[in-house]
Steps between C-alpha positions, in 0.01 A plus 500: 500500500834437673818496294612155398851400608762522226636175353824545698308557825293188432822307426656623827201387705485166317870446576447587869201270567702174523754678723222623730357149518843377611544762776137529613558304823845641581562759769739780395823524697873432467467128422247566226715784367791258465272246332366762256852610406605136447194398298377821335816715503639722223634204298163323488273509196216624725698800626626591153152476341328696774777764509471546122121538518496740796775712341286516186205612713701768681745627238313459170125447534439694823244269661716414804629728779328790328350683800736762641535486879794742536551618145672292233745356760233295677206346317279197549190328372299193582509257211255251648284504812484196726268244344436132469699501174807640682457271802411803712811702412505851364771591249648851512787667317713773660762709323764677712792705372760627745677727248475875554287478813527761775411286803856502639503129592828305533643384165250725322221249555137587433235406756136445423196484726539320833264203520423167667447151363230331710551170312847561359605552139670319211698769320679451166774761451591599143786752470477734202850646551818308567564514874141597589359322805198486728530465877360177640488345846831324428683795342519653155357290215646581159288244313287222639259480791429641841230353724412724796329291768144549629484802727811662351519876448738701288572783261544366148847624411699498176859598429733503201235594244160368398331174597161343448357306791226261399331398818253230579295561816309220672133611511616832351582619851726802543456779753612859457321594823805435717736754649866496403757480781594846623200663329 
């Protein structure tokens, strides 16, 4: 028998369903990123509730971003697969911490696995440390949203400490089978 989701994981998914219904027909990109930051930004009740629940899942209960990719600095986990209930989106949590990494990137940033977004991505950025940020297509995001467009490719990159990225993928599509520039 599969493990049942914790009450906080169930609450997170329940909170996300109306959001996913709202964005289900939107195409990620700069315009949508601006719209997300205006309507679901860090001062919104949605952002604050979801940030509280995902932090609980990562920092206290351990059900989110609990699979190590590159040690404790880089972890992720799928919270929900794409389904009819999620309007075809998957929901995934990623934890990245740039502190004490040995990658030698500018500003001490930490880079994760290079990947592509066939259908784009809606990405909620939750900083855990003051000044922590995640790179997005329009620069560093300290708290709020990034929305890489369909066909975009990038290294997820954090600087200034730890962040959680809660990302919503249309049709659950993400590809790690792409070659990074200069590889």
